[in-house]
C-alpha positions in Angstrom: -89.6 3.9 64.8 -86.9 5.6 62.4 -88.4 7.4 59.6 -88.1 5.2 56.4 -89.2 7.6 53.7 -87.0 8.0 51.2 -86.1 11.5 50.4 -86.6 12.7 46.4 -83.8 13.4 44.8 -83.2 17.2 44.5 -84.8 18.3 40.8 -82.0 19.3 38.0 -82.0 23.4 37.7 -83.9 24.1 34.3 -81.7 26.2 31.8 -82.7 29.4 31.7 -84.0 31.4 28.6 -80.9 32.5 27.1 -79.3 29.1 28.1 -82.2 27.3 26.2 -81.6 29.6 23.2 -78.0 28.9 23.2 -79.0 25.3 23.1 -81.4 25.6 20.3 -78.7 27.4 18.2 -76.2 25.4 18.7 -78.3 22.3 18.0 -79.5 24.2 14.5 -75.9 24.5 14.0 -75.0 21.5 13.7 -78.4 20.0 11.7 -78.7 23.2 8.9 -74.3 22.3 8.8 -74.8 18.2 8.2 -78.7 18.4 6.5 -78.9 22.1 4.6 -82.2 24.9 5.6 -84.3 22.9 3.4 -83.7 19.3 4.4 -82.8 20.0 8.2 -86.3 20.3 10.4 -87.2 21.6 13.5 -88.0 17.7 15.0 -84.5 17.5 14.4 -83.2 20.4 15.7 -85.7 20.3 18.8 -84.5 16.2 19.0 -80.9 17.0 19.9 -82.3 19.8 22.8 -84.1 17.1 24.0 -87.5 19.3 23.6 -90.5 19.5 21.4 -90.6 21.4 17.8 -93.4 23.6 19.5 -90.4 23.9 22.3 -88.3 25.8 19.4 -91.0 27.6 18.0 -92.0 29.4 21.4 -88.0 30.6 21.2 -87.4 31.0 17.9 -91.2 31.8 16.1 -90.7 30.3 13.0 -88.0 28.3 11.2 -86.9 31.4 8.8 -86.2 33.4 12.1 -84.2 30.7 13.6 -81.8 30.4 10.6 -81.5 33.9 10.6 -80.4 33.9 14.5 -77.6 30.9 13.3 -76.3 33.3 10.9 -76.0 35.9 13.7 -74.6 33.6 16.0 -71.5 32.2 13.8 -70.7 36.2 13.9 -71.0 36.5 17.2 -68.8 33.2 17.7 -65.8 35.4 15.6 -65.8 38.6 17.2 -66.8 37.3 21.0 -63.0 37.6 22.1 -62.0 40.9 20.3 -62.5 44.0 21.8 -65.4 46.1 21.2 -66.8 42.4 19.9 -66.3 44.4 16.4 -63.9 43.2 13.3 -60.6 45.4 14.0 -58.6 47.4 10.8 -55.1 47.9 9.0 -53.3 45.3 9.5 -55.2 44.0 12.9 -58.1 42.8 10.8 -55.9 40.4 8.5 -54.2 38.6 11.3 -57.7 38.5 12.7 -58.8 36.4 9.4 -56.2 34.4 9.8 -57.0 33.4 14.0 -60.5 33.5 13.0 -59.0 30.4 10.4 -57.3 28.5 13.5 -60.1 28.7 15.2 -62.6 27.5 12.9 -60.3 24.1 12.2 -61.8 23.4 16.0 -65.5 23.9 15.0 -66.4 22.4 12.3 -70.5 22.6 12.4 -70.1 26.1 12.7 -67.6 26.0 9.6 -70.0 23.2 8.0 -73.0 25.3 8.5 -71.4 28.5 6.8 -70.8 26.7 4.0 -73.9 25.0 3.4 -76.1 27.9 4.3 -74.1 30.3 1.9 -73.5 28.1 -0.9 -77.7 27.2 -0.6 -78.6 31.1 -0.4 -78.3 31.4 -4.2 -81.3 29.3 -5.0 -84.1 30.9 -5.9 -86.2 32.4 -2.8 -83.9 31.1 -0.4 -84.1 32.7 3.2 -80.7 33.5 3.9 -79.8 35.5 0.6 -80.1 38.7 1.9 -77.9 38.2 4.8 -75.2 36.3 2.8 -75.1 39.3 0.2 -75.5 41.6 3.2 -72.3 40.2 5.0 -70.4 39.6 1.8 -70.8 43.8 1.2 -70.0 44.7 4.2 -66.7 42.2 4.4 -65.5 43.6 1.4 -65.8 47.1 2.8 -64.1 46.3 5.9 -61.5 44.7 4.0 -61.0 47.0 1.2 -61.1 50.1 4.0 -57.7 47.7 5.8 -56.0 47.7 2.2 -56.4 50.9 2.0 -54.6 51.6 5.5 -51.7 49.0 4.5 -51.4 51.3 1.7 -51.4 54.7 3.0 -48.5 53.3 6.1 -46.7 52.4 2.4 -47.5 55.5 0.6 -48.5 53.2 -2.2 -51.2 55.0 -4.7 -53.3 52.0 -5.5 -55.5 51.6 -8.4 -59.1 52.5 -8.9 -60.8 49.7 -7.4 -57.7 47.3 -6.4 -58.8 47.5 -2.8 -62.0 46.0 -3.7 -61.0 43.8 -5.7 -58.5 42.7 -3.4 -61.2 42.4 -1.0 -62.9 40.2 -2.9 -60.4 37.6 -3.5 -59.5 37.5 -0.2 -63.0 36.2 0.9 -63.0 34.0 -1.6 -59.9 32.7 -1.1 -60.9 32.2 2.5 -63.7 30.6 1.8 -62.8 28.0 -0.9 -60.3 27.0 1.4 -63.2 26.2 3.8 -64.6 24.2 1.5 -61.1 22.4 0.9 -60.9 21.7 4.1 -64.6 20.4 5.2 -63.5 17.9 2.7 -60.0 17.1 3.4 -58.8 18.4 6.7 -55.5 16.2 6.7 -54.7 17.6 3.5 -55.1 21.9 4.2 -53.6 23.4 6.8 -56.8 26.0 7.1 -55.1 28.6 9.2 -51.3 28.4 7.2 -53.2 28.6 4.1 -55.1 31.4 4.5 -52.2 33.5 5.8 -50.2 32.4 2.4 -53.0 33.4 0.5 -53.2 36.6 2.4 -49.9 37.7 2.1 -50.2 36.7 -1.6 -52.7 39.1 -2.4 -51.8 41.6 -0.2 -48.3 41.7 -1.9 -49.7 41.8 -5.2 -51.6 44.5 -4.4 -49.1 47.1 -2.9 -46.1 45.9 -4.6 -43.8 45.4 -1.9 -43.8 41.7 0.6 -46.1 41.5 3.1 -45.7 39.2 5.9 -48.8 38.4 8.7 -47.7 38.4 12.2 -49.9 36.1 13.8 -50.5 37.2 17.8 
């Protein structure tokens, strides 16, 4: 007689630990971006990945640690295609900022999470406060150094503190444009507006017209 025993379907391959962590980070980015850190729960994150609350804790230990990993994940995404996976210097830095703005227009969840978490970080006792403050300090340092490099190339002597003021303005403009874009993406061309703003700040700082040629 023919064997009528049904063969069981092959089991789906379980994701590796690294793959599962990436899934959780992506889910947490969406949850924190839409609900904020305090209102977004680990249960919400777990539900998006199809695991339990305990499963999230197994990978990250606590909600605070997950938040830190989400913030680091966001920064890794920004530089993942760069040589050495680090922000460049000089004019290439400003080109990179415009390129990042263009890419951000296609990854709303990451932009939303960044905007919400940095905004929340100014509240007392928020776990992201230190990370955000340090990140801004590093960015101001990198951008001000790039401004100095452009000034040197053009033999321009800048007043004391001018590169730092320009750096703070660039960061403020980029974050402000992201907020406007999140609220009304049809009204704001994120990459074009970012390029225009950076060129305007650099032109005012260096005293001569600056144009950023996007790669």
